[in-house]
N, C-alpha and C positions, 0 to 999 in steps of 0.2 A: 635690769630689763624693766622698762616702764610698764605700769599697769594702766591700760587704756579703758578699763571698764568703768572708771569713776569710783571704784572702791578703795583706792589709795593703798594697794597692796603690791608694791613693786618687789621684784625678786632681786636679792642682794647676796653678797658674800663679803664678810669682814676681812678674811685672809686674802691679801692681794695675790699671793702666788697660786691660789686655788680659784681664781676667777677665769672665765673664758676670755679669749681675745676677740676684739672687734677686727674683722678682716673684710676684704672686698674681693668679689670676683674680678679677675683681671680685665675683662673686656667691658662688661656692662657697669662695672663699678658699684654693684649692689652690695650693701653691707650685710654681714651675717656674724653670728656669735660662734666662735670656734672653740669647742670644749676639747680637752686633751684626752678624754676617755679614762683618766686615772683618778684625779682628785678634783677636777674643776666642777663647780656646782653653783647654781644660783637658787636661792631658797626664798619662798614667800610663805606667809601665814595664811592658810586657806580656811574658809568656813567649811562646815559639813555640807558637802554638795550631793551626797548620796551615792548610789551604786549604778546609776544609769547615765553617767556623764559621757560627753564626747570630747576627745582631745584631738586638736588639729595642729599639725606642724608643717612648716614649709621648708623644703630642702631644695638644693640645686637639682633640677631635673624632675621634681615631682612634689606631691602633697601627700602627707600621711594622715589618715583619719582613723582614730581608734574609738570604737563604740563600746558601750557597756562598761565603762571604767568607773572604779570606786575612788572617790576623793573624800577622805574623812577630815574632820577638823584637825588642824595642826600644820606641821611643815609640809610643803609640797615642793619638790625639787625639779630643776631643769638640769639635765646632764648631757643632752644631745645637741650637736651643732645644728643650728637652724637659722632661718631668716625671721622667724616669728612663730609664736604659738598662741593658740586660742583654746579656751576651756569653756564648755557650755554644760549647764547642769541638767541636761536632758538629751534625748535622742533628737536627731535632725530629720526634717522632712526631706523628700527627694529634691524639692526646689531649693531648700536651704543648703543642702549638700552641694548642689551645683553652683550656687552663688558663692559660697564660702571657698570652694575649690578654685573658682575663677579668681577671687580676690587674693587668695594666698599664692596662687601661681604668679600673679602680677607682682606681689610683694617680693618674690624671690627672683623675678626677672625671667621665669621660665617661658613667658609669652613674648619676651622682647624679640625684636627682629633687627637683623644687621645686614648692612650692604644691600639694601633695597635700591634698585636702579630706577632713578626718577627721570633720566634723560637718555639720549642716544649714546652717550659715552660710557661704556661698561666699566671702564677703569677708574673714572673720576666722578661721575655724576651719581653718587651713592649717598644714602642716608641711613641712620639707625633710628629705630623707634623704641622708646622705653615706655611701655604701657603702664597705665595707672587707672584707678577708678575711685569712686566715692565722692568726687566733687559734683554738686548738683548741676553745674553748668558745663561740665565735661570739656574743659579747656585744653588747649595744646600750646606748648612753647616750642618754637622753632629756632634753634641756635645755629648761627653761622660763625665759624671760628675765624680768627685773624691770623696774622703772620706775614704782613707785608706783601700780600698777593703771591708769594712764592713759597711760603712755609706754613706749617700747621697741619692739624688733622682732627677729625671729628671725635676720635677716641681719647684725645689727650685729657689728663685729669684736670688741668686748669681750665679746660673748656667745659667739661660736664660735671665733674665730681661734686663740688659744693653746691652748685646751682640745682642739679637734678636731685641730689639728696635732700635739698630743702623743699622742692616743689612736688616731687613724686608723692611723698606722704600726704600732701595737701590735695591730691587727686588730679594733678596736672599730668597729662601725657606729654613726654618730652622727646623732641626730635633733634638730632645733630647732623649737620650737612657737610659733605665734602664737595669740592669743585676742583677744576683743573688748575694745578699750580706750576705747570711746566713753563720754562723760559720761552718767551715769545707769545704766551697767552695774554690776550688783552683783558684788562680788568672789566671792560665793557662786556666782553663775552662771559666773564665770570658772573657779572650781574645778571645776565640772561639765565645762567645756570641756577642762581639763587632764586630767581622768579619761577623757573620751572619746578624747583624743589617745593616752593610754597604752593604752587598749583597742584602738585602731586599730593601734598598733605591734605589740601582742601578736598580733593576728589576721593581720598581714601578715609577721611575722618569718620564718616558714618559707619564704615565697616569696622573701625577701631572702637566704636562706641562713643565717639566724640562729636562735638558740635563744630561743623566746619566754619561757622562764623566766629567762634570764640577762640581765635588764634592770635597769639602774641609773637611778633616777628622780632627776634633778638640777634644782635651781632656785636662783636668786639673788634676794635681797631680796623684792620682792612675789611673784616667781616661786617662791621658797622657801616663802613663806606659802601660796600656792595649792597647791603640791605637797603640803605638809604637811597642809593642810585636806582635800584630796582623799584622802590616805592615811589620815588620822585618822578621818574621818567615814565609817563603813561604809556608810551609806545612799547616799552619793555614789558609792562604788565599785560597789555593787550595782546602782545605777540604770543603769550603763553597761557592766556585765559585765567589770569589771577582774578579772583573774586574778592569782594570786600572782606577785610579782616578786622580784628578788634583794636589792635594797637601795636606800636613799635617801641622797642627799648634799645637804644643805641649807646654802646659802651665805649666812649672815648675814642673817637676818630676825628682827626683834623682834616681829613681829605674830602670835605664837602665843597671846597673850591680848589680843585686841582690846578686850575690855571694860575691862581694866585700863588700857590706853593711852588710850582715849577718856574715861575717868573722871577724868583729870588733864590738866594742860597737855601739849599734844602738837604735833607738826608739823602745819601746815595741810594738808599733802597728804592727811591721813587724812579730812578733813571731808567732802568731796564723795563719795568712794567709799562711806564708811561711814554717813553720815547721822546722825540723832539718835535712832534707836530702839535702846535697850539690848538688846532681844532679838536684833536683827540682829548686834550686836557679839558676843553669846554664840554665836549660830549660826555665826558666822564665825571663831571661835577654836578652833584645833586642840586646845588644852588641854582645853576644855570638850567637844569632840566626840569625843575619844578614848574608845574603848570596848573595846579588845582589843589583843592582841599584833600588832605590825607587823614587817616585815622589818628587819634591822639598819639603823640610821640613824646617819649621821655629821653632826654640826652644827659648821660652821665659824663662829667668832665673832670679830669684830674687837674687840680690847681698846682701841682708840683712842677708844671711846665711840660711834662710828658716827653715823648720822643720828638715832638715837633715844635717845642717852644711855645711862644704866644699864639701861634696859629691855631692850636687846639681851641682856645677860647674864642678868638676872633672869628674863625671860620664857622664855629658852631653858632655863635650869635648871629652871623650873617644869614645862615640857613634858617634859623628860628624866625628871624624877622620876615624872611620871604615866605615861610610856611604860615606864619600868623596872618600875613596879608591876604592869604587865600582862605582864612578861617580855620586853619588847623589848630587844635588845642595842644600846645607844646608846654613841656616842663623841662627846665634845666636844673640839674642837681649836681652841685660841685662836691668834690671829696678831696681830702688830703692824701688819700691812698694813691700810690703810683699807678702808672699805666697798666702794668701787669697785675699788680695787687688787686685793683678794683675788678678785674676779670676773675682772678682765682678765688677771691674772698667773697664774692657775691653768693649769698646763701648761708653764710656763717652768721652767728649771733652771739656776741657782737663780732663785727668784722675787724679783726686785729691784724695790722700789717707789720712789716719788719720794724718800722720806726714810729708808726702812728696808729691811733685807734679811731675808727669811725663807727661807733657803736650803733648808730641808727641807720646805717647804710641799707642793709637788707630790709629792715622794717619800713624804711621810706619807699623802697621799691614795691614792697607788698601793699603799702598804703596807696601808691599810685595805681597798682593793679585793681584795687578796690574802687578807685574813682572811675575806671573804665568798665566796671561791672563784674569783676571777678573776686 
């Protein structure tokens, strides 16, 4: 257990069989230390902190605050399952107690919210909010999952786990979005849902303690296409009252020019969602719908060829050129990670794939976030 106080006193256990296990809550994917209640223990060397100490632990469902505790110099043991612990060498004020309780509740996910309805469709237009605090600019990441417009879910570990476990401790509130995947649903309608989700987040950001302007719009694969279509098509944004946001992070989608893809040999997964009408292909292409300057946008591109072959690179470059012509600040970042790997491994350091390593992938995304003010 890392010591975040700056005193360099982490809690450890030399005997592997007597260490707690790192586990995750099944829905929010929050990590916690699970002690077996028999011999599991983590030990740190504590200074003499006196007899008026406060110990705070975060558990699923609540926060425990023990006052008037004595911590003498020597070994101090952790033996209880928890999401994190805090030791203060004095009593707390009422305001400090409230603030620490709120922080520890967020650490454990006790304040997270699931299946919030952001649109008229109660079965599909739903999102989850993973609350966090501590970042001075109170940012939000909004994640739109992929899956070929017909598969995927906001709860999948490859959608949220590594990303949110990376950014939640940095103080980012993280949101994961669902949309209608039923056969017959137009991707253009799905893009409207994604825009509605962003507008919902913007309208609720202040109530969550966040800055509605400091939002990063993120999507992978089909989710990257939908996010890009919703941002590129001003009529979609206007229809749902989307206000300015800070930046967009698009993870490996070739479908920025659907017309070009459908006009040649392509993956069968495109056929049912996109049909046979060329006008629908044009209306669903971010490159064709782009009509003005957008917030800074980073495009991640797998150079393995991805599921769409060369169109990944070519269609991304075509959209970037069009966006640049309107003054959008764009960044293309290539990776040897595969189409699925670059989604699943974002947030790991280093990002290690099945066959390749891209050790600076997450760091480069963080560096890009810094360039847009986060």
